[in-house]
N, C-alpha and C positions, 0 to 999 in steps of 0.2 A: 504494500500500500504506500509506503514512504517513497519507494522508487517511482511510482506513478505520479505522486505529488511533485517530486523533484523534476521529472520530465515535463510536467505541465508548466512549472515555473521557468524552465529553460526555454520551452517553446514560446511562452508569453514574452520572455525577455528578447528573444530573437525577433518576434513579430513587432515588438515595440521599437527595437533598433531599426528594423526595416522601414517602418512607417515614419520614424524620425528622420532617417536618411532621405526618404522621398519628400518629406516636408521641407527639409533644408535644400534639397535640389530644386524644388519649385520656387522657393524664395530666392535662391541664387539666380535662377533663370529670370525671375521677375526683375531683380536688380540689374541684370545684364540688359534685358529688354528696355528697361526704363532709362538707361544711360545712353541709348542710341540717339543719333542726331534727330531723326524723325520722331514725332510725338506719339504716333499711333501704335508702334509695336508694344509699348509698355501697357497699353490698354487692352490688349488681346486677352490676357489671362483674367483680369478682373471682369471683363464682359462675359467670358466663358463661365466663370464662377457664378456670376449673377444669373445667367441663363440656366445653369444647373439648379440653383436655388428656386428659381421660378418653376422649373420642371417638377421639382419635389413638391412644391406647394400645389401646383395644378393636379398632380397625381393624387395628393392627399384630398383635395377638394372633390375630385371625381369619386374617390373611395368613400368619403363621408356622404356624398349625395346619393350613392347607390345602396344605402343601407336597407335591409329588408328583414322581416321576421317570418319564421316558419312556425305554424301551429298545426296541430292535427290530433286525430283520434286513432287509436289502435286497439283492436279487439284480438286477444290471443286465446287460443284453446289451451285450457289448463293442463289437459292430459298429454297432449303431443307437443305443446309449446309453439305450434305453428300459428302464423298470423292469419286470422280468418278475415278480418276487414280492416282497412287502413285508409284514412283520408288525411291529406295534407293540404294546407292552404299557405301560400306565400303572399305576404302583404308588403307592398312597398311603403316604407315609412319615410316620408320626405319632410321631416320636421327639423328645420335648420334652427339652431339655437345660438345665443350669444357666445356660449362656450366654444362652439365650433369655429366661430369667427375669431375668437381670441386664440384658439389653438393654431389656426392658420397664420395669424399675425406673429405669434411667437415663433412658429416654424420658419416664417420668412426672415425674421430677425436673426435667429440662430443660424439659418442656412446662409446668411449673407456675412457672417463673421469672416470667412476667408476673403470675400470680396472687399471688405473694409480693410483688412490687413494688406491685401495686394494693392489697393488704392493708396494706402499709407506709404508703402514701399515705393510706389510710382511717384508720389508727390516728393518724397525725400530725394529720390534719384534725380528727378527733374530739377529740383531746387539746387542740388550740388552741381548739376550740369550748367544751370543758369549762372551760378556764382563763378564757375570756371570761365564761362564765356565773358562775363563782365570783367574778370581779372585780366583776361587776354586783351580785351579792348582798352583797359586802363594802361597796361604795359605798352601797347602800341602807341597810345596817345602820349605816353611819357617819352618815347623816343622822338 
């Protein structure tokens, strides 16, 4: 049993390191894209992240909208255990509540945390690039 627990901890640590490496790779890619001369390459990853968050929210909206309940009656023969009679009714319950709206709002906010982080990296990268360009212009004017 202890061997199994140790293996689970090792697998979890490896997965955590793998996800951390992927996250660092994405941030490094965003820094590199943000420092390009053109402004638009740095916005590619935040836009993709925003679209993924919207896709998650839309999928959740569709799932919440398609809720249904199943009710029915079943008559079973006591001696054989066979079903003698069975009726099932599926009712579409389309009762949207404030909680569902709040759930989608929170999901949109949480889903856009990567978008906010990527936009922050973009802003910092563009600001450094802008400062470097201003410094070059000042050096040229000094000559």
